C-alpha positions, -999 to 999 in steps of 0.1 A, spaced: 537 -168 -375 513 -147 -352 484 -121 -353 494 -93 -377 515 -114 -400 487 -138 -404 463 -109 -412 486 -97 -439 485 -131 -456 446 -130 -455 441 -151 -424 416 -143 -397 410 -160 -363 378 -181 -366 377 -199 -333 393 -220 -307 386 -256 -303 398 -291 -297 387 -328 -296 358 -340 -316 345 -306 -321 377 -296 -339 372 -324 -364 336 -313 -371 348 -277 -377 376 -287 -400 353 -310 -421 327 -281 -424 355 -257 -437 368 -283 -461 335 -288 -475 331 -251 -480 366 -248 -497 380 -227 -470 417 -229 -460 425 -236 -423 455 -231 -402 458 -245 -367 480 -233 -339 483 -253 -308 478 -230 -277 482 -235 -241 451 -231 -217 467 -198 -204 468 -183 -239 432 -190 -245 419 -169 -214 384 -187 -217 372 -217 -197 394 -247 -205 382 -272 -178 366 -295 -205 397 -296 -225 419 -304 -194 394 -330 -181 395 -348 -214 433 -344 -220 425 -325 -254 449 -302 -271 435 -267 -276 439 -250 -311 434 -217 -324 418 -219 -358 425 -195 -386 407 -193 -418 410 -177 -453 391 -180 -485 403 -209 -507 425 -200 -536 
């Protein structure tokens, strides 16, 4: 499921992350009662700098959130 389909279900793109930082983000959203959906993306899909992700062998995820139900 992508983009507009996710928006129809109340999801919004919140961030792109990976590694330890992703873990901290997920914990924060959990504490706030916010639902999270992750989609693995390739470095070319991100379009931003991915050198740190590549250097550390980390998977990059697009993070979607929506208010907890």
